[in-house]
C-alpha positions, 0 to 999 in steps of 0.5 A: 500488543499484537493482533492477527491479520490475513493476506487474502492473496496467500489464503488457501482456504484450508481454514485451519484458523477456524479450528484453532482460534479460541475466540472465533475472530477468524472469518474465512467467508469475508477474509477478515479477522475481527481485531476486537475478538483477537487475543493479543499475541495469541498467534494460534492462527498464525502458526496453524495457517498452512499458506502463511497468510496470517501474521501479527500486526501491532494493535496501535501504531506509533505516531509518524515522525514529522518529515523535514521539508527538504527531505520530502522534496528530495523524496518527491524528486526521486519518485518523479525520476522513477516515474520518468525512468519507468516511462522510458523502460516501457519504451523498450518494446517487445524485444525485451519483455521480461526486462521491461516488466521487471523494470516497470515493477521495480520502478513502480515500487521504488516510486511508491516507497518514496511517495509513502515515505514523504507522507503522501500515501495516507489518504486521510492526511492534509498532505495527500490533499495538497499533493492532489491539488498540486498535481491538478495544478501542474498537469491539469491541462494535459489531456492524458492527465486524469483530472476527473479522477483527481477531483473525485478523490479530492471530493472523497477526501 
């Protein structure tokens, strides 16, 4: 069972989706597609979108498999190494702006992937709360560490 979703960054506001959607699920003003109105697998809006901004996603995602503790630790260590390497890459200065920017982006993506795979990128999860508490404990005395932001996130979660 698949429903349509829109990437707002790709949306050109050509609004072809409005004309082809048989249920009126698309809303170009808000950018949202109402999944409750979307017909499973219809894909008329996907095919009509000139910008390629609309795609199909599963209505229900499978439950994630649990991660072994040693795998999570390895992923976190790898993410931490990418963050340290990113800091080094940012020290390249203005002599190599394209290399610095490419390295910065690439290392950020790699670190995010490791953290996500480790189960930390689910804001509602207990793991995320523990992760934030651990960060606060480890780096809370560092003046550069955003303690107030972490505490605010913990309050919100």
